[in-house]
SESEVEX-105985 format. One line per 10 residues: number of its first residue (from 1); their letters; for each residue x negated, y, z negated of C-alpha. Coordinates in nm, 2 decimals, decimal comma, padded with zeros to 4 digits. Layout:
<dodos>
NUM> a> X/Y/Z ~ ...
</dodos>
This chain:
<dodos>
1> mpeirsntli> 02,08/04,32/-02,22 ~ 01,71/04,22/-02,29 ~ 01,49/04,15/-01,99 ~ 01,44/03,82/-01,93 ~ 01,19/03,79/-01,64 ~ 00,88/03,75/-01,88 ~ 00,59/03,55/-01,74 ~ 00,57/03,36/-02,05 ~ 00,91/03,23/-02,01 ~ 00,88/03,15/-01,66
11> savlisllyl> 00,53/02,96/-01,72 ~ 00,72/02,77/-01,99 ~ 00,98/02,67/-01,76 ~ 00,75/02,57/-01,49 ~ 00,52/02,36/-01,70 ~ 00,86/02,19/-01,80 ~ 00,96/02,16/-01,46 ~ 00,60/02,02/-01,35 ~ 00,63/01,75/-01,63 ~ 00,97/01,62/-01,52
21> trpalalksw> 00,88/01,59/-01,14 ~ 00,54/01,43/-01,21 ~ 00,55/01,11/-00,97 ~ 00,41/00,79/-01,13 ~ 00,04/00,79/-01,09 ~ -00,04/00,42/-01,05 ~ -00,40/00,39/-00,95 ~ -00,53/00,69/-01,12 ~ -00,43/00,58/-01,43 ~ -00,66/00,25/-01,44
31> ytepggvpag> -01,01/00,37/-01,50 ~ -01,27/00,12/-01,62 ~ -01,61/00,20/-01,80 ~ -01,91/00,01/-01,74 ~ -01,84/-00,36/-01,89 ~ -01,55/-00,23/-02,06 ~ -01,16/-00,29/-02,15 ~ -00,95/-00,13/-01,86 ~ -00,84/00,20/-02,02 ~ -00,51/00,12/-01,87
41> stagdkvrgv> -00,49/-00,20/-02,01 ~ -00,19/-00,13/-02,23 ~ -00,06/00,22/-02,08 ~ -00,18/00,23/-01,71 ~ 00,12/00,32/-01,46 ~ 00,19/-00,04/-01,32 ~ 00,10/-00,01/-00,93 ~ 00,42/-00,07/-00,72 ~ 00,33/-00,03/-00,35 ~ 00,35/-00,19/-00,01
51> nlggwfilen> 00,11/-00,26/00,26 ~ 00,10/-00,08/00,59 ~ -00,01/-00,40/00,78 ~ 00,00/-00,48/01,14 ~ -00,05/-00,12/01,23 ~ -00,44/-00,08/01,26 ~ -00,49/-00,45/01,32 ~ -00,24/-00,62/01,50 ~ -00,11/-00,95/01,37 ~ 00,09/-01,14/01,62
61> wmmpsffeed> 00,33/-01,32/01,39 ~ 00,47/-00,97/01,27 ~ 00,55/-00,80/01,61 ~ 00,63/-01,10/01,84 ~ 00,78/-00,82/02,10 ~ 00,43/-00,67/02,13 ~ 00,32/-01,02/02,28 ~ 00,60/-01,07/02,51 ~ 00,55/-00,81/02,75 ~ 00,47/-00,93/03,12
71> avkdhyitde> 00,12/-00,85/03,11 ~ 00,06/-01,06/02,81 ~ 00,33/-01,33/02,78 ~ 00,15/-01,58/02,98 ~ -00,13/-01,60/02,73 ~ -00,17/-01,70/02,39 ~ -00,27/-01,39/02,21 ~ -00,43/-01,48/01,89 ~ -00,56/-01,15/01,75 ~ -00,62/-00,78/01,84
81> wtycsvlged> -00,97/-00,86/02,03 ~ -00,81/-01,12/02,25 ~ -00,51/-00,85/02,34 ~ -00,75/-00,58/02,44 ~ -00,96/-00,85/02,65 ~ -00,65/-00,94/02,85 ~ -00,50/-00,61/02,90 ~ -00,84/-00,41/02,97 ~ -00,95/-00,09/02,78 ~ -00,71/00,15/02,95
91> gcltrlekhw> -00,40/-00,08/02,93 ~ -00,50/-00,17/02,56 ~ -00,56/00,19/02,47 ~ -00,20/00,32/02,62 ~ -00,01/00,04/02,41 ~ -00,20/00,08/02,09 ~ -00,15/00,44/02,10 ~ 00,21/00,40/02,14 ~ 00,22/00,15/01,85 ~ 00,02/00,36/01,62
101> dsyiteddfk> 00,25/00,65/01,67 ~ 00,60/00,45/01,63 ~ 00,52/00,16/01,41 ~ 00,46/00,39/01,08 ~ 00,68/00,69/01,06 ~ 00,76/00,96/00,81 ~ 01,08/00,81/00,72 ~ 00,90/00,50/00,60 ~ 00,74/00,72/00,33 ~ 01,08/00,88/00,26
111> rfanyslntv> 01,17/00,49/00,21 ~ 00,92/00,43/-00,03 ~ 00,97/00,75/-00,23 ~ 01,35/00,64/-00,25 ~ 01,25/00,33/-00,42 ~ 01,02/00,47/-00,66 ~ 00,69/00,31/-00,50 ~ 00,40/00,49/-00,58 ~ 00,11/00,31/-00,38 ~ 00,04/00,22/-00,02
121> ripmgywswt> -00,26/00,00/00,10 ~ -00,40/00,09/00,46 ~ -00,57/-00,23/00,62 ~ -00,82/-00,10/00,88 ~ -01,11/-00,29/01,08 ~ -01,45/-00,19/01,08 ~ -01,44/-00,07/01,45 ~ -01,21/00,24/01,35 ~ -01,54/00,34/01,19 ~ -01,84/00,26/01,38
131> dpeeyiqgql> -01,95/00,09/01,70 ~ -01,62/-00,08/01,81 ~ -01,77/-00,32/02,02 ~ -01,47/-00,44/02,25 ~ -01,21/-00,30/02,02 ~ -01,02/00,01/02,06 ~ -01,08/00,33/01,86 ~ -00,84/00,64/01,81 ~ -00,68/00,53/01,47 ~ -00,80/00,84/01,25
141> pyleralnws> -00,55/01,09/01,37 ~ -00,26/00,86/01,28 ~ -00,43/00,77/00,94 ~ -00,46/01,14/00,88 ~ -00,07/01,18/00,92 ~ -00,03/00,91/00,69 ~ -00,24/01,04/00,41 ~ -00,04/01,35/00,45 ~ 00,29/01,19/00,43 ~ 00,14/00,99/00,12
151> swygldvmvd> 00,07/01,34/-00,06 ~ 00,41/01,49/00,02 ~ 00,60/01,18/-00,12 ~ 00,38/01,11/-00,40 ~ 00,24/00,81/-00,34 ~ -00,15/00,71/-00,41 ~ -00,33/00,53/-00,12 ~ -00,56/00,24/-00,12 ~ -00,78/00,20/00,22 ~ -00,89/-00,14/00,28
161> lhglpggqng> -01,18/-00,24/00,52 ~ -00,96/-00,54/00,62 ~ -01,20/-00,68/00,91 ~ -01,59/-00,69/00,89 ~ -01,83/-00,72/01,15 ~ -01,87/-01,09/01,25 ~ -01,59/-01,18/01,05 ~ -01,52/-01,25/00,68 ~ -01,28/-01,52/00,69 ~ -01,21/-01,63/01,08
171> qdnqgykgpi> -00,84/-01,52/01,06 ~ -00,66/-01,29/01,28 ~ -00,62/-01,04/01,03 ~ -00,99/-00,95/01,05 ~ -00,95/-00,85/01,41 ~ -01,09/-01,19/01,56 ~ -00,98/-01,53/01,52 ~ -01,27/-01,76/01,54 ~ -01,61/-01,83/01,35 ~ -01,68/-01,68/01,00
181> efqanstnld> -02,02/-01,50/01,11 ~ -02,04/-01,19/00,88 ~ -02,32/-01,39/00,72 ~ -02,51/-01,46/01,04 ~ -02,75/-01,19/01,05 ~ -02,83/-00,87/00,86 ~ -02,70/-00,64/01,16 ~ -02,34/-00,74/01,04 ~ -02,41/-00,61/00,68 ~ -02,59/-00,30/00,83
191> ramdalanmt> -02,28/-00,21/01,04 ~ -02,05/-00,30/00,74 ~ -02,22/-00,03/00,52 ~ -02,21/00,23/00,81 ~ -01,83/00,17/00,86 ~ -01,78/00,21/00,47 ~ -01,99/00,52/00,46 ~ -01,79/00,68/00,73 ~ -01,47/00,55/00,58 ~ -01,55/00,69/00,25
201> kfvtqdkfdg> -01,66/01,03/00,39 ~ -01,36/01,09/00,58 ~ -01,08/00,96/00,34 ~ -01,23/01,15/00,06 ~ -01,24/01,50/00,22 ~ -01,09/01,83/00,05 ~ -00,81/01,87/00,28 ~ -00,64/01,50/00,15 ~ -00,64/01,65/-00,20 ~ -00,75/01,32/-00,33
211> vvksieltne> -00,46/01,11/-00,23 ~ -00,68/00,83/-00,15 ~ -00,73/00,69/-00,49 ~ -00,88/00,35/-00,39 ~ -01,10/00,16/-00,13 ~ -01,10/-00,18/-00,09 ~ -01,46/-00,33/00,02 ~ -01,27/-00,62/00,25 ~ -01,00/-00,85/00,26 ~ -00,97/-01,23/00,20
221> pyileynpng> -01,32/-01,32/00,22 ~ -01,40/-01,70/00,26 ~ -01,67/-01,84/00,02 ~ -01,81/-02,21/00,02 ~ -01,62/-02,28/-00,28 ~ -01,29/-02,22/-00,09 ~ -01,37/-02,29/00,28 ~ -01,64/-02,53/00,40 ~ -01,71/-02,25/00,66 ~ -01,71/-01,99/00,43
231> mdfyvladyy> -02,02/-01,76/00,30 ~ -02,24/-01,84/00,03 ~ -02,11/-01,65/-00,31 ~ -02,40/-01,45/-00,34 ~ -02,36/-01,33/00,02 ~ -02,03/-01,18/-00,07 ~ -02,18/-01,05/-00,41 ~ -02,45/-00,87/-00,25 ~ -02,23/-00,72/00,00 ~ -02,00/-00,57/-00,27
241> vkgyqvvran> -02,29/-00,47/-00,46 ~ -02,40/-00,28/-00,17 ~ -02,06/-00,19/-00,06 ~ -02,01/-00,01/-00,40 ~ -02,31/00,17/-00,38 ~ -02,25/00,34/-00,04 ~ -01,88/00,42/-00,15 ~ -02,05/00,59/-00,45 ~ -02,31/00,77/-00,25 ~ -02,05/00,89/00,02
251> ehiieganev> -01,75/00,98/-00,15 ~ -01,65/01,36/-00,22 ~ -01,49/01,39/-00,59 ~ -01,25/01,66/-00,64 ~ -01,35/01,87/-00,94 ~ -01,16/01,72/-01,23 ~ -01,09/01,39/-01,09 ~ -01,25/01,03/-01,14 ~ -01,45/00,88/-00,88 ~ -01,25/00,68/-00,64
261> mvvihdafqp> -01,17/00,32/-00,77 ~ -01,36/00,03/-00,59 ~ -01,16/-00,29/-00,53 ~ -01,28/-00,64/-00,45 ~ -01,09/-00,89/-00,32 ~ -01,14/-01,22/-00,56 ~ -01,23/-01,47/-00,27 ~ -00,93/-01,69/-00,36 ~ -01,13/-01,77/-00,70 ~ -00,93/-01,74/-01,05
271> psnwqyfwne> -00,93/-01,39/-01,14 ~ -01,06/-01,47/-01,47 ~ -01,38/-01,61/-01,32 ~ -01,47/-01,27/-01,22 ~ -01,57/-01,16/-01,56 ~ -01,91/-01,31/-01,47 ~ -01,96/-01,05/-01,17 ~ -01,90/-00,77/-01,41 ~ -02,10/-00,89/-01,68 ~ -02,42/-00,95/-01,49
281> ptlgqnwtny> -02,67/-00,66/-01,48 ~ -02,79/-00,76/-01,12 ~ -02,42/-00,76/-01,01 ~ -02,13/-00,53/-01,14 ~ -02,21/-00,46/-01,52 ~ -02,29/-00,08/-01,45 ~ -02,01/-00,04/-01,22 ~ -01,74/00,24/-01,30 ~ -01,37/00,27/-01,20 ~ -01,31/-00,08/-01,05
291> aldthiydaf> -01,04/-00,34/-01,01 ~ -01,00/-00,68/-00,88 ~ -00,73/-00,75/-00,59 ~ -00,59/-01,11/-00,57 ~ -00,32/-01,24/-00,31 ~ -00,05/-01,48/-00,42 ~ 00,15/-01,66/-00,14 ~ 00,38/-01,96/-00,22 ~ 00,48/-02,01/00,18 ~ 00,19/-02,26/00,28
301> ggadqksyqe> 00,07/-02,61/00,22 ~ 00,38/-02,77/00,21 ~ 00,57/-02,49/-00,01 ~ 00,86/-02,54/00,23 ~ 00,95/-02,87/00,06 ~ 01,00/-02,72/-00,30 ~ 01,32/-02,65/-00,45 ~ 01,41/-02,31/-00,56 ~ 01,33/-02,34/-00,91 ~ 00,96/-02,49/-00,83
311> hldticgwsa> 00,91/-02,18/-00,63 ~ 01,00/-01,99/-00,93 ~ 00,77/-02,19/-01,16 ~ 00,50/-02,13/-00,93 ~ 00,49/-01,78/-01,00 ~ 00,55/-01,83/-01,36 ~ 00,23/-02,03/-01,37 ~ 00,02/-01,73/-01,29 ~ 00,13/-01,54/-01,62 ~ -00,14/-01,68/-01,85
321> elqeaqkhfp> -00,43/-01,65/-01,58 ~ -00,32/-01,26/-01,51 ~ -00,31/-01,17/-01,86 ~ -00,63/-01,32/-01,95 ~ -00,83/-01,17/-01,67 ~ -00,61/-00,81/-01,73 ~ -00,80/-00,80/-02,08 ~ -01,11/-00,73/-01,88 ~ -01,03/-00,56/-01,57 ~ -00,73/-00,42/-01,37
331> viigefalgt> -00,60/-00,70/-01,15 ~ -00,37/-00,58/-00,86 ~ -00,17/-00,84/-00,67 ~ -00,27/-00,68/-00,33 ~ -00,03/-00,92/-00,12 ~ 00,27/-01,11/-00,18 ~ 00,59/-01,16/-00,02 ~ 00,95/-01,34/-00,04 ~ 00,85/-01,57/00,19 ~ 00,87/-01,98/00,11
341> ntycvdyqsc> 00,78/-02,12/00,45 ~ 00,62/-02,03/00,78 ~ 00,95/-01,98/00,95 ~ 00,86/-01,71/01,22 ~ 00,50/-01,71/01,10 ~ 00,42/-01,85/01,45 ~ 00,49/-01,58/01,66 ~ 00,62/-01,79/01,95 ~ 00,86/-01,98/01,74 ~ 01,11/-01,71/01,70
351> fgltldqvis> 01,09/-01,59/02,07 ~ 01,42/-01,48/02,21 ~ 01,59/-01,45/01,88 ~ 01,71/-01,12/01,71 ~ 01,67/-01,03/01,34 ~ 02,02/-01,07/01,25 ~ 02,00/-01,44/01,38 ~ 01,69/-01,48/01,18 ~ 01,84/-01,33/00,88 ~ 02,16/-01,55/00,90
361> nitssyeanl> 01,97/-01,85/00,90 ~ 01,82/-01,76/00,58 ~ 02,12/-01,61/00,39 ~ 02,39/-01,85/00,47 ~ 02,50/-01,88/00,13 ~ 02,53/-01,66/-00,17 ~ 02,28/-01,91/-00,35 ~ 02,02/-01,83/-00,08 ~ 02,06/-01,45/-00,12 ~ 02,06/-01,48/-00,48
371> fmrqfwevqq> 01,74/-01,70/-00,47 ~ 01,56/-01,42/-00,29 ~ 01,65/-01,17/-00,56 ~ 01,52/-01,43/-00,83 ~ 01,18/-01,48/-00,63 ~ 01,14/-01,10/-00,63 ~ 01,22/-01,06/-01,02 ~ 00,99/-01,34/-01,13 ~ 00,71/-01,19/-00,88 ~ 00,74/-00,85/-01,00
381> nvyelgagwi> 00,77/-00,94/-01,39 ~ 00,46/-01,18/-01,37 ~ 00,26/-00,94/-01,14 ~ 00,32/-00,66/-01,39 ~ 00,16/-00,86/-01,64 ~ -00,16/-00,74/-01,45 ~ -00,20/-00,37/-01,30 ~ 00,09/-00,42/-01,06 ~ 00,16/-00,53/-00,70 ~ 00,17/-00,44/-00,34
391> fwsvhhelag> 00,42/-00,61/-00,09 ~ 00,30/-00,75/00,23 ~ 00,42/-00,61/00,45 ~ 00,62/-00,30/00,53 ~ 00,79/-00,44/00,85 ~ 00,84/-00,77/01,01 ~ 01,03/-00,79/01,35 ~ 01,19/-01,11/01,25 ~ 01,09/-01,26/00,94 ~ 01,31/-01,07/00,70
401> pwswtqsaaq> 01,13/-01,21/00,38 ~ 00,79/-01,07/00,50 ~ 00,93/-00,73/00,55 ~ 00,97/-00,51/00,24 ~ 01,19/-00,27/00,46 ~ 01,43/-00,58/00,56 ~ 01,41/-00,72/00,21 ~ 01,49/-00,38/00,06 ~ 01,79/-00,37/00,32 ~ 01,93/-00,70/00,20
411> nwipedptek> 01,93/-00,63/-00,15 ~ 01,66/-00,88/-00,22 ~ 01,46/-00,56/-00,37 ~ 01,66/-00,35/-00,57 ~ 01,62/00,04/-00,55 ~ 01,55/00,09/-00,91 ~ 01,21/-00,11/-00,98 ~ 01,34/-00,11/-01,33 ~ 01,65/-00,32/-01,27 ~ 01,64/-00,65/-01,38
421> vwpfnpnats> 01,92/-00,91/-01,36 ~ 01,78/-01,19/-01,59 ~ 01,56/-01,20/-01,90 ~ 01,18/-01,28/-01,86 ~ 00,96/-01,45/-02,09 ~ 00,58/-01,38/-01,99 ~ 00,47/-01,66/-02,21 ~ 00,67/-01,93/-02,01 ~ 00,48/-02,12/-01,77 ~ 00,81/-02,25/-01,62
431> scldlsnpiq> 01,15/-02,13/-01,65 ~ 01,02/-01,78/-01,73 ~ 01,28/-01,64/-01,58 ~ 01,62/-01,72/-01,77 ~ 01,87/-01,78/-01,49 ~ 02,14/-01,91/-01,74 ~ 02,18/-01,56/-01,93 ~ 02,20/-01,28/-01,71 ~ 02,14/-00,93/-01,89 ~ 02,47/-00,82/-01,77
441> gdqnmpyfps> 02,67/-01,13/-01,75 ~ 02,80/-01,34/-01,44 ~ 03,04/-01,07/-01,36 ~ 02,77/-00,82/-01,26 ~ 02,55/-01,01/-01,02 ~ 02,40/-00,84/-00,72 ~ 02,60/-00,79/-00,40 ~ 02,42/-00,92/-00,06 ~ 02,50/-00,80/00,28 ~ 02,51/-01,06/00,56
451> yanpytnidi> 02,27/-00,87/00,78 ~ 02,20/-00,50/00,70 ~ 02,02/-00,24/00,94 ~ 01,70/-00,14/00,74 ~ 01,70/00,17/00,92 ~ 02,06/00,28/00,82 ~ 02,14/00,09/00,50 ~ 01,84/00,27/00,32 ~ 01,97/00,60/00,26 ~ 01,67/00,85/00,29
461> stvtrknfae> 01,90/01,18/00,33 ~ 01,81/01,33/00,00 ~ 01,44/01,27/00,01 ~ 01,24/01,58/00,10 ~ 00,90/01,65/00,23 ~ 00,71/01,87/-00,06 ~ 00,36/01,92/-00,14 ~ 00,26/01,72/-00,48 ~ -00,09/01,88/-00,47 ~ 00,01/02,07/-00,82
471> vrgsnstatt> 00,22/01,78/-00,97 ~ 00,07/01,43/-00,83 ~ -00,24/01,47/-01,08 ~ -00,54/01,49/-00,86 ~ -00,68/01,74/-01,05 ~ -00,76/01,94/-00,77 ~ -00,84/02,32/-00,85 ~ -00,70/02,41/-00,51 ~ -00,32/02,42/-00,45 ~ -00,36/02,39/-00,06
481> nststststs> -00,13/02,24/00,16 ~ -00,30/02,00/00,40 ~ -00,06/02,04/00,67 ~ -00,28/01,99/00,96 ~ -00,35/01,68/01,12 ~ -00,65/01,83/01,30 ~ -00,92/01,58/01,31 ~ -01,28/01,62/01,41 ~ -01,45/01,29/01,35 ~ -01,78/01,36/01,50
491> gsggnatdts> -02,03/01,22/01,27 ~ -01,79/01,01/01,10 ~ -01,81/00,71/01,31 ~ -01,59/00,77/01,60 ~ -01,25/00,88/01,73 ~ -01,37/01,23/01,79 ~ -01,03/01,36/01,83 ~ -00,88/01,69/01,80 ~ -00,49/01,68/01,73 ~ -00,25/01,89/01,57
501> tnssavasqs> 00,07/01,75/01,45 ~ 00,39/01,92/01,33 ~ 00,18/02,21/01,17 ~ 00,43/02,47/01,22 ~ 00,71/02,24/01,10 ~ 00,52/02,17/00,78 ~ 00,44/02,54/00,72 ~ 00,79/02,62/00,73 ~ 00,87/02,39/00,44 ~ 00,59/02,45/00,24
511> ggtasngart> 00,62/02,84/00,23 ~ 00,28/02,90/00,44 ~ 00,21/02,96/00,79 ~ -00,01/02,72/01,00 ~ -00,21/02,77/01,30 ~ -00,48/02,59/01,47 ~ -00,49/02,33/01,20 ~ -00,55/02,56/00,93 ~ -00,45/02,46/00,57 ~ -00,24/02,68/00,41
521> kfvpslgldf> -00,15/02,82/00,06 ~ 00,14/02,60/-00,11 ~ 00,40/02,87/-00,24 ~ 00,67/02,69/-00,36 ~ 01,01/02,81/-00,35 ~ 01,10/02,84/-00,73 ~ 01,47/02,78/-00,72 ~ 01,69/02,46/-00,72 ~ 01,53/02,33/-00,44 ~ 01,23/02,30/-00,62
531> gfcagagvfg> 01,38/02,13/-00,90 ~ 01,47/01,83/-00,72 ~ 01,11/01,83/-00,60 ~ 01,11/01,49/-00,41 ~ 01,46/01,35/-00,44 ~ 01,55/01,06/-00,60 ~ 01,22/00,88/-00,53 ~ 01,03/01,13/-00,79 ~ 01,25/01,06/-01,10 ~ 01,26/00,79/-01,35
541> sssslvaaam> 01,59/00,82/-01,46 ~ 01,90/00,99/-01,41 ~ 01,85/01,22/-01,74 ~ 01,54/01,36/-01,59 ~ 01,72/01,43/-01,25 ~ 01,99/01,66/-01,45 ~ 01,73/01,82/-01,63 ~ 01,53/01,92/-01,34 ~ 01,86/02,03/-01,18 ~ 01,91/02,25/-01,49
551> igfmlsali> 01,59/02,39/-01,48 ~ 01,62/02,44/-01,10 ~ 01,95/02,67/-01,18 ~ 01,78/02,86/-01,49 ~ 01,49/02,97/-01,25 ~ 01,72/03,06/-00,95 ~ 01,88/03,31/-01,23 ~ 01,53/03,41/-01,35 ~ 01,33/03,49/-01,03
</dodos>
């Protein structure tokens, strides 16, 4: 019998296997030359992601139990600054470290992979990266852990400087609810640049293998055109220009990869208006690899009085604007949700309730459940007329429509993002979702549980931890596994910490050995296990899964 263990045959099979197991590379596929049409306008992979909101910046409405503790429940805690002021440094640090460790876990990333998400957006305050004032530092070991999880489960990362010194919008999501004072003095700008520089240096280190594909300069800044207390447009534009320059000056680009994408928020102006910014020589004309972030919610300003169809039509009305802007630059809907009112958004309004009680109020009828699925589907369709979307947010203790995890468990969000129930017309400004003509007929409508525990209802048993350095498209010449969460941040703006998390466990799964935070060589097990590289979350179709399994069996015989 001829010898079949030839290097040529094995190489050919491996190349085929890598092709099949390659996850969607969303952010990487959108690249814009200076003043040019985005290269991914027609071919880029759609960004399909989730925000890790409420993790590194507390927002009281998202985790009300955090503010029901005896030490703080008698105070109306509006933000993280106030929370720590009431508790004191030691008390605040103890609670925050517990929160950072438990609020986002590896199982969350398994769920993301299981639902074929390809992106996470991680909001962070400036105080994680420079002089924290009265805030608490210590976030970076947990960030590093999340970056490793993202790499293992095939997700791109957008790191977002969510809160600026002095504050850019006056809301709790900037860390302190109060006046907008970013523009009050040049010191705030200098500190913001320092934070951006330190953040960029940290997240683009070699050990993360290019998993951070994007840096957002800030979140939801208010300008005078939107809010009378906001900053002048040219103050914001100056920050964007200087911030872009700082990112470019401090990023480390892995050999063969693009520079990191720089994302700016639209300041609540029509996305197409930002053509001016990128056509102006003194502003963004010479930028490369950039995108615009816009946030779309239909829950405020009397939205609770709308009918179901009016909510759907509000989203349909965005189609033309997004398609026009997308001709000129990638437009990512960086925040949206299924919430259509502010129920439980005031964190004290739902004290004493349980999640199943709140869910039952929302889903008292099949019609109400069906609308949630319709609202999801119309938003996904419309937002993918742009570069894609990132749901806000991963968790909410009570308000299910604002929780990706709960919405997925309730089947408002389908496991397969390509699953559609109704035809969609991208050119319609109303009734763009044809509810009268389901694609599979009325007999095949979705099933919705009355209440589902998101931590047991979403099956993650088949999602396995693997190193994606060779298949995620980072173009790194190294095939190392960043198994250590050892963090030495002296010189990076704070959080001088050295911790090591699960290094031996990771090494045992990646084929290497880890000690003392050393990075290990990734040596895959070339058999059926590798053929099923990341479980259901990686493969785009059942045929790909079958093909990968067949190749896995072939490799088992060959090697």
